[in-house]
N, C-alpha and C positions, 0 to 999 in steps of 0.2 A: 839614688837611682830606684827609679819605681819598679820595685815586681810586681809580680802576677802569681795567682793561680789558676791553674789551665785542669778544666775535670771533663771525663769522660764518662757518662752518666746512662748506667742501664735501668730504670727504676723498673723491680721486683713486683711491686706494691701500692697503688696510687695514691690510696686513702692516708699510708702512710707516711709515704713520699710528701704528699703537699701540707704537712703537720711540720715536718722538717724545713723543708721553705721556707717557712709562716718562722717557724722560730730561727732561724740561719739566719736569716734578714738581720736582725737586730745584734748578733755577736761581730759580722763581720764590722757593720756601721760603728759600733760599739768602741771599734781598735784599729777606725783610720780607712778600714778598705770600703769598698762598693765593688758592684758586678757591674759588669759592661756587656760582659753577652752574660746572656740566661737564657738557654733551651732557644727558639728560631728555627726554625729553618734552613735547614745548610744542603750544602751541593758538593760533594764527594769530586776534587776534580783532577785530581792524582793519586795513585795507587789505590792497596786495597784496605786503607783503612777505611770503619764504616760505623762511625759515632750513632748513638742512639741521642745523645742529648749532652748538647757542650755548654759549660758556663764558664767564663773566665772572669776574676775578680783584679782588681790595682789594689797594692797597699804603696805605701809612700817609700816602702825598704824588706827585704828577705827575715831581717830581724822580727820588723813591725805582724810581714807572714807567722813565721815562730811562733810568737805570745800570742798572739788569735790562737794556732793552734793546739797549744797545749793549755789556752783560759780555760777556768770551770766553767763556764756559760758555752764553747765548744762542746770540749768535751760533754760533758750531761748532756748530747747528743748524740752519741756516738749509739748506742743501742737502738734508739728512736734509724740513725743513719743506715746501721748495719742489715736490720733488719725489711728496710725502704726498699736498697739500695746497691748495684753492684755500680762501685767508686775506683777510677783512676786517677791518679792525681798526681802534677808536679808543678813544679814552682821553677821561675826560669825568673834574672835578673831584666831590663828591657828600659826605653826608654818614656 
């Protein structure tokens, strides 16, 4: 069953976040994932959640996501990620 990573991103340093974005893509792809949403215009139609920027990544399984999240390539970006943005992240199984 497919699984998804959904992130709500508040960018605090756009220059550093740009570096993170350039580097994170290869880590996602090397673990079989792909971005299906990456920024873009959003419209809140119900509720009071107002995310700044959303990203949705698709993987083949939750296990694959966990392997990616703990991989040396991704964890090497921890400092860059935390210095450039505040990120809320969830993972969920889907179709």
